[in-house]
C-alpha positions in Angstrom: 48.5 13.4 -19.3 48.9 15.1 -22.6 52.4 16.3 -23.6 53.2 20.0 -24.1 53.7 21.1 -27.7 57.1 22.4 -28.6 57.7 25.7 -30.4 59.7 25.6 -33.5 62.5 28.0 -32.5 63.8 28.7 -36.0 60.3 29.8 -37.1 59.8 31.9 -34.0 63.0 33.9 -34.8 62.0 34.5 -38.4 58.3 35.4 -38.1 56.6 38.1 -36.2 52.9 37.8 -35.2 50.7 40.9 -35.0 48.0 41.4 -32.4 45.3 40.5 -34.9 47.1 37.2 -35.6 48.7 38.0 -39.0 52.2 36.6 -39.7 54.9 39.0 -40.9 58.0 37.8 -42.7 61.0 39.3 -44.5 61.9 38.8 -48.1 64.6 36.3 -49.0 67.9 36.6 -50.9 68.7 40.2 -49.8 72.0 39.8 -48.0 73.7 37.7 -50.7 75.3 39.6 -53.7 73.6 42.8 -52.6 75.6 45.3 -54.8 74.2 43.9 -58.0 70.6 44.5 -56.9 68.8 47.7 -57.5 68.3 50.1 -54.6 64.5 49.8 -55.0 64.7 46.0 -54.5 67.0 46.4 -51.5 64.7 49.0 -49.8 61.6 46.9 -50.5 63.2 43.8 -49.1 64.0 45.4 -45.8 60.3 45.8 -45.0 58.1 43.1 -43.5 55.4 41.4 -45.6 52.3 39.4 -44.7 52.6 35.7 -45.1 50.3 34.1 -47.6 47.1 32.6 -46.2 48.0 29.2 -47.5 51.0 29.0 -45.1 49.2 30.3 -41.9 48.0 26.8 -41.0 51.5 25.4 -41.0 52.7 28.4 -39.0 50.0 27.8 -36.4 51.3 24.3 -36.0 54.9 25.4 -35.6 54.1 28.1 -33.1 51.3 26.6 -30.9 51.5 29.2 -28.1 51.9 32.4 -30.1 48.2 33.3 -30.0 
C-alpha cells in the first residue's frame, strides 16, 4: 500500500491558496527595522502577492492535499 504524503506545515502557514489554485505570499523583511523603511514600503508589504510561476511546482509538492 502506498504511503500518505505529508504536508509541509511551515509552508502551509505561510502561503494561502486561492480557489483558482494561485499561491499568495507576503513580502519579506517587513517586521525587522521597520522605522527606517518608508510608509509606502510598509503599506505595500502588508498586502499579499502572487507567487512566481517558477515556484508553484515546488509548492504543489510541499502541499499535496491543498487542491
